C-alpha positions in Angstrom: -25.9 -17.0 -19.7 -26.1 -13.3 -20.3 -22.8 -11.5 -20.3 -23.9 -7.8 -20.5 -26.3 -6.3 -18.1 -29.5 -4.4 -19.2 -31.2 -1.8 -17.3 -34.2 -4.0 -16.6 -32.0 -6.8 -14.9 -32.1 -7.2 -11.3 -28.4 -7.6 -11.3 -28.2 -4.1 -12.9 -30.0 -2.5 -9.8 -27.8 -4.5 -7.5 -24.6 -3.1 -9.1 -26.1 0.4 -9.2 -27.0 0.3 -5.4 -23.6 -1.2 -4.5 -21.9 1.6 -6.6 -23.9 4.3 -4.7 -23.1 2.8 -1.4 -19.3 2.5 -2.3 -19.2 6.0 -3.8 -20.7 7.4 -0.6 -18.3 5.7 1.6 -15.3 6.8 -0.6 -16.5 10.4 -0.6 -17.1 10.3 3.2 -13.5 8.9 3.8 -12.0 11.3 1.5 -13.7 14.3 3.0 -12.7 13.2 6.5 -9.1 12.7 5.4 -8.9 16.1 3.9 -10.5 17.7 7.0 -8.0 15.8 9.3 -5.1 16.9 7.1 -6.1 20.5 7.1 -6.5 20.4 10.8 -3.0 18.9 11.3 -1.6 21.5 8.8 -3.1 24.3 10.8 -1.9 23.1 14.2 1.5 21.6 13.4 2.5 23.4 10.0 3.0 19.8 8.5 1.1 16.7 7.8 1.7 13.2 6.9 -0.4 12.2 3.7 -2.8 9.5 4.5 -1.7 8.8 8.1 -5.1 9.6 9.6 -6.7 7.0 7.3 -4.1 4.4 8.3 -4.6 4.9 12.1 -8.3 5.4 12.2 -10.2 2.1 12.7 -14.0 2.0 11.8 -16.7 1.1 13.0 -15.2 -0.3 16.1 -11.6 -0.4 17.4 -9.5 -3.4 16.1 -11.7 -3.6 13.1 -10.8 -2.3 9.6 -9.0 0.8 9.1 -10.4 3.7 6.9 -7.7 3.0 4.4 -8.8 -0.6 4.0 -12.4 0.7 3.5 -11.2 3.2 0.8 -9.1 0.6 -0.9 -11.9 -2.0 -1.0 -14.7 0.5 -2.1 -12.6 2.0 -4.8 -12.1 -1.5 -6.4 -15.6 -2.5 -5.8 -16.8 0.8 -7.3 -14.8 0.4 -10.3 -16.0 -3.1 -11.0 -19.7 -1.8 -10.6 -18.9 1.0 -13.1 -17.2 -1.3 -15.6 -20.4 -3.6 -15.4 -23.0 -0.8 -15.6 -21.3 1.4 -18.2 -20.3 -1.1 -20.9 -22.9 0.1 -23.4 -21.4 3.6 -23.5 -18.0 2.3 -24.6 -19.5 0.6 -27.7 -19.9 3.9 -29.6 -16.5 5.2 -28.9 -14.4 5.7 -32.1 -11.3 3.6 -32.7 -8.9 6.6 -32.5 -10.3 7.6 -29.1 -10.2 4.0 -27.9 -6.5 3.6 -29.0 -5.6 6.8 -27.1 -7.4 5.7 -24.1 -5.7 2.3 -24.2 -2.3 3.9 -24.5 -3.1 6.1 -21.5 -4.4 3.2 -19.4 -1.3 1.1 -20.3 0.9 4.0 -19.2 -1.1 4.5 -16.1 -0.8 0.8 -15.3 2.9 0.8 -15.7 3.4 3.9 -13.5 1.2 2.6 -10.8 2.8 -0.8 -10.9 6.2 0.9 -10.4 4.9 3.2 -7.5 3.4 0.2 -5.8 6.7 -1.7 -6.0 8.8 1.3 -5.0 6.5 2.1 -1.9 6.5 -1.6 -0.9 10.2 -1.8 -1.1 10.6 1.3 0.9 8.2 -0.1 3.5 9.9 -3.3 3.7 13.4 -1.8 3.9 12.3 0.5 6.8 10.8 -2.4 8.7 14.1 -4.5 8.1 16.3 -1.5 9.2 14.4 -1.2 12.4 14.4 -4.9 13.1 18.2 -5.1 12.5 18.6 -2.4 15.1 16.6 -4.4 17.5 13.4 -2.2 17.3 10.0 -3.3 16.4 8.6 -0.4 14.3 5.2 1.0 14.3 4.4 0.0 10.7 1.4 2.4 10.5 3.7 5.4 11.2 6.4 4.6 8.5 6.8 7.5 6.1 8.8 8.7 3.0 9.7 12.4 3.0 9.3 12.6 -0.9 8.8 14.8 -2.8 8.5 17.5 0.0 10.1 16.8 3.5 7.2 19.0 5.2 4.6 16.8 3.6 5.7 13.1 3.8 3.5 10.2 2.7 2.6 7.3 5.0 4.0 4.2 3.2 0.9 2.0 4.0 -1.4 4.6 2.5 0.9 5.0 -0.7 1.2 1.4 -1.1 -2.5 0.6 -1.0 -3.7 3.5 -3.0 -1.2 2.9 -5.8 -2.0 -0.8 -5.7 -5.7 0.0 -6.2 -4.8 2.4 -9.0 -2.8 -0.4 -10.6 -5.7 -2.9 -10.3 -8.2 -0.5 -11.7 -6.1 0.7 -14.6 -5.0 -2.8 -15.5 -8.6 -4.0 -15.4 -9.6 -1.0 -17.5 -6.9 -1.7 -20.0 -8.0 -5.4 -20.2 -11.5 -4.3 -20.9 -10.6 -1.9 -23.6 -8.7 -4.6 -25.6 -11.6 -6.9 -25.5 -13.7 -7.4 -28.8 -16.6 -5.0 -28.7 -20.1 -5.5 -29.8 -21.5 -3.4 -32.6 -24.5 -1.1 -32.2 -26.7 -3.5 -34.1 -25.9 -6.3 -31.6 -26.9 -4.1 -28.6 -30.5 -3.8 -29.8 -30.8 -7.5 -30.4 
């Protein structure tokens, strides 16, 4: 069983096509989100970061939300990149790799903290509303931090930080695995 993909493998082309499709979807969603955010800022003077992605369902109503598509494609894209780009990492010097590992570890820790923080905020807002006898609109719950005029949607924040945690953790894991030498690549 081959572990590493080569450019002439059929699997390589599949990963490449899936990456291109995922990257196109991510870019499209991001551009739409920025456009909607700018429109909201111009009309209301404020916006909720990520709310349009949480509330927009695509391709039909009651199907997946744009945020779910963004979450899914970001993780799939990262996996494809990690499978396609393995050869380029072999020639990275040890000091650069060590620096990258420390940065990835730090990013994984920060994104784990942010994921837990946003999830706890989301859960507490849901619980507080339920205690008051109100069923909250979960997709509209926000946190007015760091700027009250630009709050974050908690579903958006939780999913995006979770995706960042999964990606940075996987990258850290891959960076700690034994690497092939340049001679083994040509074999």
